[in-house]
N, C-alpha and C positions, 0 to 999 in steps of 0.2 A: 732577257730580251731587252735591247736598247731601242728607245723610241723617242723621236722628237715631235712635237706638236705645238700648234698655236692655240688650240681651243678644243673643248669637248662639250657636246650637247646633252650629256646625261644629267639627270636630276641629281641633286646633292644636298648635303646638310647646309651648305652655303645658301642655296635657294630657299630652303625652309627657314633658315635664320633670318634672312632679309625680310621674308613675309611676316614672320612672327614679331620681329622687332617693331614693325609698323602697325601691327594689328589693333592697337588701342590708342592710336594717334590720329587725329583729324587735322589734315594739312590745310584744308580750305575753310577759312574763317566764315565765309559767306554761306556755307552749307547748313549752318544752324543758327536760328534766330536767337537773339539775346534772351528771349523769354524762356528758352528751353535750356539755358546754360546756367549751371550753379557755380558760384564763385568759391574758390578755396583761398583763404587768406593765411599766408605764412606769418607767424608771429614769434618774435623772440620772447624768452621768458621775462626779461626785464621790461618789455613793452606791453605785456598782456593786459594789465589793468587800464592803461590809457587807451588801448585798442578797444576793449569792451565798452568803454564809456563812449567812444566815438562811433560805435556801431548804430546808435539811434534805435536800439532795441532794449528797452528797460529790463526785460527778463534775462538778457544774455549773461550778465554777471552772475546772477543767481543760478542759472543753468550750469555755467562753468563751475561754480562752487559745488553744486549738488554732484557733478560728475567728477569732482576732484581734479579738474584739468589745470595743469601747471605750465603748459607750453613746453614740456620736455621734448627732446629731439624725437621726431616721428610720432608724437602723441596727436590724436585726431579728436576734434570735438564737432559734432554735427548739431547745427542750430536748427530747431524746428520752426516751421511757419505756423500761422494760426490754424491752418487746415491740417497740420500734422505731417506735412511733407518736409523735406530738407530745404531750408531757405538759403543756407550758406554752410561752409565748413571752415574750421580754424585748424591750421596745422602748426603744431609746435616745432620750432627749429633750433631749440636750445639757445645757444649763444651766438649763432652765425647763420645768416641767410644763404650762404654759399655751401652748406654741407649737403651734398647730393643724396646722402643716404636718408636724410629726413623726408625728402620727396619720394624716395623709393617705397616708403611705407604706404603711400596713397593707394596704389592699385589693389592692395590686399585689404584695405579698410573701408574704402568708399563703396556705397551701394551702386547698382547700375544707374547710369545717367551720363550726361555730358558735362564736363567741368573745364573751367579755366583757372589758372593760378594767377592771383592778383599780387604780383611782386611790388615792392616799394618802388617809387618812381626813380630813386637814385640807384637801383639795383645794377642796371647795365646788363650788357650782353653776357658777360662771364657768369653772373648769377643765373640768368635766364637759361643758359646752356647747361649749367649744373642741375637746375631744376628739371629740365627736360630729360637729361641723361639719366637722372635719378628715377624719374617716372618710368622710363623705358626699361631700365634694369629691374625695376620692381615688378614688371610684367613677366619676367623670365620664368618659365617652367620647362622642365624636361619630361615630356610625356609620351615620347616616341613609342614606348612599349606598353602603354596603358590602353587596354581595349575596352574596359568597362564591362567585361563579361563575367567578372568575379565580384561578388558582393562584399567589397572590402570596407564599405562604410564611408569611403572617401567620396566627396562631392566631385562630380565630373566637371571638367573644364567647359566653360560656356562656349557655345558654337557660333554666336553671332554678336555683333557689336551692341545690340540692344540689351544683351544679358550681362554685360560687364561695364565697368566705368571706362569712359572714353575721355581723352584729353584734347582740348584745343591747344595747339602749340603755343607756348608763352610768348607774349609780345617781346620782340627783340632777340629771340633765340635764333641762332644760326643753324637752321635745320639741316642745311647741306653739310655742315661739319659734324653735327651731333649724331645724325642717323648712321653714317658709316661706323662710328665708334660703337654705337649700340649693336649694330649688326655684327661687328667684329667680336664683341663680347658673347653674343648669342652663339656665334659660330664656334668660337674657341671652346666655350662651355659644352656645347653639343658634341664636339669632337672628343673631348676628354671624358664626357659621361657615357659615351657609346661604348658597350662592351667590346672586348677585343675580338670576339667572333665576327663582329661587323666593322671593325676598325683595325685591320691588319695593314701591312706595308702597302698593298695595292689599293686599299680603301683610302689610306692617307694620301697616296699619290693621286687618286681620283679627286679628292677635295682640292689639291693643288691644280689639277686640270680644270676644275670648276672655277677656281679663282682666275686662271688664265683665260677661260672663256668669258668671264664677266667683265674683263677690263681690256682695253685696247693697248697693244704694244708689248704684251707679255709673251715671252717664249719660254718653253718648258721642255726639258729633256729628262727622261726617266731611264735609269740604268738598273737593270734587274739581274738577279741570280749570278751566273758565271761570267756575265759580261762585266761585272764589277772587277773581276781579276784582270780582264783585258784592258779595262779603263784605268787600272792602277788605283783601286779602292780596296786593298786587300783586308784591312781591318774590319770594314763594314761587312765584307763577305764572310770573314771568319766567324764573327759574332752571330750572324744571322743564318748560317748555312744549316743548322740543325733543324730548323723549322720547316713545316710542310709548305708554308707560304715563303717564297724566296725574299731575300733582303733587297732593298732598293736604295738608290741615291737619287733624290728629287733635286734637280738643278734648275732653278727659275731665274730668269733675267728680265729686267725692264729698264727702260730709259725714259725720263720725262720728255715729253714733246709738247711744246706750247701750241702746236697747230692741231692737236687732236683732243677729243673729249676724254674724260676719265674712264667711262664705262660704256658697255654695250646696251643700249636701250634702257638706261636707268636714270632718266632725267627728272623723275617726279620730285625728288627732294630739292633739286636745284630750282626747279620751276616754282616750288612752293615757298621758297625762302626769298627774302629780300636780297637785292644785289649786293655782292660783297667784292672787296678788292681782288683783282686778278692775282693769282699766285705767281710771283716772279720766278724767273729761271735764269740760270747762266747760259752762256753760249753752249751749243750742244757739245763741243769738243772739251769744254771746260767744266762739265758737270762733275761734282765730286762722286767718288764711288763709295757706296755703303754696302758692306757685306753683313749678312745675317745668317747665322747657323743655329739650328734647333735640333735637339735630341729627339728622335722619333722611335724609341723603343715601345712598340705597340703592345707588348706584354712581356713582363719580366718574371720568369720562374726563378731566376737566380742562376740558371744553368746547372751544371754539376754541383756547384756550391749552393744547393737547393735552399730556397727560402722556406720558412715555416708557413703553415696555412694562413695564419693571421698576417704574416708579412707579405704574402702574395695577394691578399684579398683585393687590394686597391691598385694592383699593378697595371690595370688598364690606363691609369693616369701617367704612365711613364713616357708617354709621348707628348706631355704637356709643353715641353719647350718648342717642339715643332709646331704644335697648334698655336702657341703664342706668336711665333714668327709668321705664320700664315695670316693670323688675325691682324698683326701689325701691317703686313703687306696690303691687306684690304684697305686699311685706313690711308696709307701712303699713296696708293694708286687712286683712291677716290679723291684725295686732296691734290694730286699731281705735284707732289713735292719735287723741287728741282734737284734731282739726284739721278745717278745711275745706281741700279740695285742688282745685287747678286745674292741669291738665297740658296743655301745648301742644306738639305734635310736628309740625313741618313736614317732610313726607316728599317727596322728589323724586329723580329721576335727572338727574344733570348729563351730558347726552348732546350729541351733535353731529348737527345736521340743518340744513335751510334756515331753520329758525325759531329757531336758537340765538341767545341774546343775545351781544353782542360786546364786545370791550375798547373802552372809551371811551363805550359807551352810558350814558345817564343813566336810572337806575331810580327809579321811584316807590316809596315805602314807606308802610306803614300810619300811620306817625307824620307823614306829610306832608313828611318830610325827603327831599330829592332826593340821589341818590348816583351819582357818576361811577364806573363800573366800571373798576377798574385792572387786573383779571386775572380771566378767567373760571374759573380754578382756585382762586379765593378765594371760592367760592360759598356756603360754610357760613355765613359772617357775615351774608350777605345774607338768607337765609331765616330765620336767627335774629332779625334785626332786627325783622321783622314780629311774630314770636311773643313776643319779649321785651317789645316795646312794649305789646302787648295785655295781657300779664301784669302789667306794671308799672302800668298804668292803674288797676288795682284796689287799688293800694297794699298789697300783701301784707305780712305780718309778715316773711317771708323769700321772696326769689326766687332760685332756683338754677338755672343752666343748665349743661348738660354737652355737650361737643362734641369730636370728633376734629378739631380745628380747624387747628393749625399744625404744620408740621415744625419750626419754631423751638423749640417747647416740647420736642420730643424731643431736639433738639440740646442744649438747656439742661440737661434733667434725665434724659434717657434714657427708655426705655419703661416703667420700673417705677413711676415717681413722677409722678402727675398734677400739673400746674401749677395753682395757684389764684390768682385775683384777687378782691379784694373792696373795696367802698367803705366797709366798716365794720370797724374794728380789733377791736371786741368780738366781732363775728361770727366773724372769723378766729381770735381766741383761743379761742372755743368749738370751732371746727372743728379746730384744732390739738390741743386737749386730747383731742378724740375720736379723732384719728389716733394719738396716742400711747397712748391706752388700748387701742385695737384693734391696735396694732402694724401699722398699715396706712398707709404714708406718703403725705403730700401736702406740697407746698411752696408757699409764697406768693412771688409776683413782684409788683413794684410797678406800680400804675397811674400811671406816671411822667408828670406833666403836661407836662414838657418835650418829649415826643415827640408831643403832640397836634397840633402844627402840621404834622406830616407828613401828616395827613389832610385838610388844606385843599385845596380844588379851585378852579380858576379858572372852571369852568363849572357847578358844582353846589354844594349845601350842604356836601357831604362827598365825599372820595375814599374808596373802599373799601380801598385799600392804602396802606402807607407806603413808605418808601425801601427798595429791594431789599437784603436781607442786613443790615438794621438793626432789631434788636429786634422781630422779626416777631410774636411771641406777645404782646408788650405793645401794639403798635399795633392788633392785632386786638381785644384786650380793650378798648382806649380807644374803638375803633369801636362796639363793643357797648354801652359805657357811655353813649353818646349816646342810646340807646334805652331805657335802664334808669333814667333819672334820677328817675322818680317812685317808685322802689322804695327805701325807707329802708335796707334791708339786702339787698345783692345779692352773690351769689357766682357767679363764672364758673369752670368747670373745663375745662381743656384737657387731654384725656386721650388715651392711645394706643388704648384699648379692645382691646388685643391683648397677648398674651404672646408675645414673641419666643423663638426656639429657645434662645438663650443664657440666658434668664431662666426657662425652664420647669423643672418639678420635680414631684414627687408632689403631686397636687391642683391643680397649675397647669400643665396641658398646653399646649403651643404652640397658639395660636388665640385666638378671641375671649374676652374677659374683662370682668367687671364690676368694673373697677378703681374703688375708692372706695366700693363699695356698703356695706361694713361701716362705713366712717367716717360716711357720710351717715346711715345708720340710727341709729348711736350718738348723732350730733349732734342729730337730730331727737328721739330719746328723751330726751336730756338737756335739750333746750329746752322740750319740750312734755309729756313724760311725767308731770310732777308736777302738771298741771292738775287741779283738783278738780271734782267734779260741781256 
C-alpha cells in the first residue's frame, strides 16, 4: 500500500528517547538552591597537585593519595565533608577537558543528588557542550524489556529524580543544540537495539512517521509491498518479497523555512538556553539539496545463502544505516539547517520462503541496470541501488549513504572506525576535518578502479559481488558507485552500527550506536551553516 502523510500521532521510540535524554538534566538553574548543589571539578592529570592545594581542604591531597586518584580519564574522587557527606567531586579528564567520554562516566559513578560541573573559566561553549553531551550519553540505558519480575540480581533503574544523580546544565552550554544530538543518539540506539520482532519495515516506517510528526514541514511517503513494483523500486521488492512483513520504501522530504519553528510543541530546550545567533538560510529557491540514503534491512537471515547461527545473532542491527540517517534528520530539523533534504530508506527483511530470490537470479533495478545476484547475503547493496539511483537523479549537492554493508570493512578497520568511500577528494577532506574536530574517527578507502572488472557479469550488466575474500568493502562500494554516477559529490559509509563489548565504556554501552553521527552533523554544519538569508 502506498500512503502519503504529514504526521502521525502514535507513540514511538522517538518520544521515549526524547524524554529519557532529558531525565537527568535540570534546565532551570533557579529551581535548586546553591546549598543543595554539589560541585564536580574536572581536573587534568598534570594539574591535579595544584588543584588539590588550591581547594583549601588540607586533607584533600591525603584523601586523593589514599584512593590512588591520578585524574585519569573518567576517574572520580568523592571528597567527604566533616559530616561524612559528599562535599565535592573531582573528575579526571586525562589530558584534555574536551573529552566528552570523561564526563560520560559521571552518571554511573555519582551518588544521588544534584550536581554542577565547574569548568575552567577559559573552557568556552565547545567544552561545555562536550561535557553536557557526555553526561547525557552516560545516562543511556536500554531497558524496554526489563520488567523486574525475574530475580536477576540486577539493580532496578531508579524511578524518580531523587534516586539518581541530576545535573544542572553547565554554564555556557548551548542546550538547544546539545539536547537534539543526545535525543538522536538515544533514538538511534533504541531502534538498533530493538529486536526485529518489534522493528520490522513497518515499525521503521512508523518511526519515520513519528519524526515527521515531531517537526514542521516534513512530508513522508511510504511505498509498500507490490506498490514498489508499480513505483519502479524492483530491487527493494525482490529482496524483501519473501518475508511475511512486506518491504517498504520510506521517502522523506523537508525544506528549511526561516518563518517556521523547528518542531511541534518542543520549545523547552530553546527556552532554557541563552539566546544564540539565528541560523542563516539561503533564499528558498537557492537552498542546496542534501540527499541521505540508509540501509534498512530489519533482519538478515542471509536468505537462501543462509547465515550461521552466530552470524545471524546480531542481525537486528542491519538497519543501522537507516537508523543513523533518521537520527541525523532529527538534528538537522531541530537546528533548521538551511538546506532541502531528501531521505530514502529502503526497509526489508531478508527472509527465507518459497518466494525468496536466488543466487544467480538477474534482478531489475530502478536505473534499468540488470544485476546478476552473486549471493543472497549481499542484499544491502541491492536495495541501496534503487534508493541511491533515485537520490542521484536529482543531482544533489551531496549524496550520503550509510549501511552496515560488509564484514570486510570490519576486518579492515574494526568495529569502532566506519569506512568511507567518496568520488570527491574535496568532500572527503571536509569530512576528514570534521572527524578530527569531533574526535570521532572515520577512514577513507579507495574506489580502486582496478577492481571494477570483478563486477562484470556474463549474463547481466553487473554482478552484485566480486571475488570472494578480495577487497569486499571496495567492490561493494564500486557496485554502488554505478548507481551514484549522477551525484557530483557522493559519500558511502560502511559502518558497524554497533559497539562491541571490547569497545564499550561510559556513554558507549555495548549495543546499537550512531557511529559517525557527530561527524556528519559537523560536516553539514561546516558545509551549509554559513549560508546567508
